[in-house]
N, C-alpha and C positions, 0 to 999 in steps of 0.2 A: 368762814361758811361752814352754814350749817350739815348738814346729811341728807338733811332732803335737799338745799340749792345742788349741793353735787351729785345726787341723783337727777333733780330734773336736764341739769345742764349738763348730762350722761347722755341722756333718753332726744334731746336735741340736738348731741351732736351725731350717733347713730341713725338716727332723723333724715341726716345733710350729707351723710356721706354717703359716694355711690354706690350703685348697682352691683356686683359682683358681674363681668361679662358674663356674657349667655355663652353657650360651647356654639365656635362656629357651625353653621347647617353646607351640608355637600353641597358644591352644585356641580354646574353638569359639563362636559367636553363631549363639543363636538365634531366630529369628521366630515366630511365631504367626499364621496365617493363618486371616481367618474369612471362609468364604465362601458360607454359609445364606442370601447373601443375592442371588445369583447365580442370576439365571436358564438357567442357560449353561452348558452344560462347559466348563473351561479345565485350564490347566496353569501354574503358579504353578517359579521358580527362583531362587537366593538360588545369589550368589556372591560374595567376598571378594577380594581386592588377594592376600591369600597361594593361594586357589585358583587365582589364573587364572595367577601365577607359578610356579605348583608340576605345573600339571597342564595338557595339550595342551586349545588349541581343542575341545569334541567330544567330549571321552575324557575328563570327568571335572572339567572346574574348574567346573564348576557342580552343585549337588545339586537336582534335579525331587524336583515332586510324583506326577506321573505324571496320566494322567484326573482330576479332579475335579468334583464337582459341590456345587449344592445338599444336599443328602443326607447328605456327606462332612462339615457342619457347620463344626467348626474344627477343624486340624491345628497340628505343629508340621516348620521346616526350619529344622534344622545347618550351618553350614558350620564349616569350620576356618580360625580365625579372630587375628590378630594382634595388638596394640596398634597404636592407628596407620591399622589397614586403612582401605580405601572398600568399601563393603557397596552391593551392587547385588539387585535381582529382576530376572529379565524373562518376562513376561505375556502367555498365548499361550488368547485367544478362539477356539473352536474354533466355525467355523459350521454346519458339514454336516458329516452321516457318513464323509464320503468322505475328509475332513481338512481339508481346504480352512479358516485360520485368520488370525486377524487379532493383532499381536502390538504390542507396546510395550516396548523390549529397553534396556537398564540406565540401568532406575529406579532411580537415589542413594537409599537409605534408611539410611544413616549415623547409624546412635543410635538407629532406631528399632526397636521388639522384638513390634509389635501392626501385622497389617495387617486390612485387608476387599476384597471382592472385592461390590460388589452391583452390582443392575440388569439389565434387558433381552437379550436378542442386538440388537447394535451399540448398545447403547447405556448401554455396561458400564461400573463406572469402581472403579478402583483406587486406596485411599487408604488412606497406613499414620498413624501418629502424630501426624509432622507434617506439617501441613496442605499445604506445598510438594510432596510430593510425591505427590498428585493427581492421577492420572491418566484422561481419559475415551477412550469408544471410539466413533466416530459411524459409522452409514451412506455406504460410499462413494455421493459423488453420480452422476446420471446424468444427462446430456443430452439432451433432448426430442428426439423424431426429425423431423427437415425432412422431408418430403415435395418436391420441385420440381417442379411441376408444369404449369410452364411449357416443360418439359424432356421432349422426345419422348422418349430414351432411356431417361430415368431408368428402374430395372425395378420400382417403381408402379406408375407410364404406361403402361409398358406390359402388365405384369400388368391394369391396369383394362382396356386398350383391347383387350385377349386374349377380357374375362371381356363388354365391350360384343358384342363381335362372336361368342362365343358364343350369347348371349340372342338378338340378331336372327336366327340361324339356326334354332335353337328356338323363336322365334313363326313363320319362315315355314314351319316344318318342320308346328310343328301345324298350323295353318292350313290348309297343304294337304294336312291328314289329314286332318284335321276335313272340308274341304270335297268330301273323293274318293268319303269312307264318307256324306256325307248324298248327294252324284249318285249312289249305286249303289245306298244304300234308295230313294232315289223311282226309280229308272228298275224298281225290282222291285216299286213299288206298294206301300211297306209307309209308307205315310203318317204310318204313329199313331209311325212313331220320331223323326217330324220337329224335335217339338218340343226332345226330348235334345239332338241334334246340335246342334240353334241358339242350345240352353246353353250347349254345349260351344265353340261359335266364339265367344259370346259371352264366355265365361272366359276364352281366349284370346287375343283384343282386348284386355281388361283390363291380362292380364300383360304384354304389351305398350306398352301408357301407362304399367305402374309405371315397366316397364325406362327404359321411354326418358325418363323424369322424373325420374327416381332421384336424376340428379345434379343435375338442376337446383331440387329441393325442398330437399337436402342443401343447398346450395349460401346458401340464402335463409335454412333454420334457422341460420345458422351454422356446424356443426359440423363445417363438411373448410378453416378457417382459424386 
């Protein structure tokens, strides 16, 4: 067989040979989220290895639900997916109307297609088909406020000292004004009003007694501990 014939045969075989398989296109991964049991507002996002590698962080590397609540019930989130990808979800609990939130990021849910949010504010729970992927929100701990009563420079002690001086000054001023008024009425001979001013003096003295004994009374009842 001549060279020309061999060339024709080679071209024919090349045309009949199957074309190489094209690179598999990325598929999708869908998760159904049920938030009907969540007594709070939330945002939830889905991301995969494909979206993280393909898109820049914060610019499309995840698919988010937007603000949701219990009235939204169940909904689907779908993101690009390639076989072998790791799948994560970011859960954001909105704690007030000003936009403050608490988040649980990068919760791996690979293999799960159904997740749920339930519970109350600061006590919400996020759980998917796989029990390992259960996350809980806990309320922030607040340390008890301790008052250094033995430190005269402590702000609280200074405030209490100022209030004690104000009470003492008001009591002395009340006694002086009541005594001056009573003396003026007696000088004019208006003795019929004397019982009224006597009662006022009694009230002022009772207020002075209460102000001076407030500290020992509170200490005796144990409220200062």
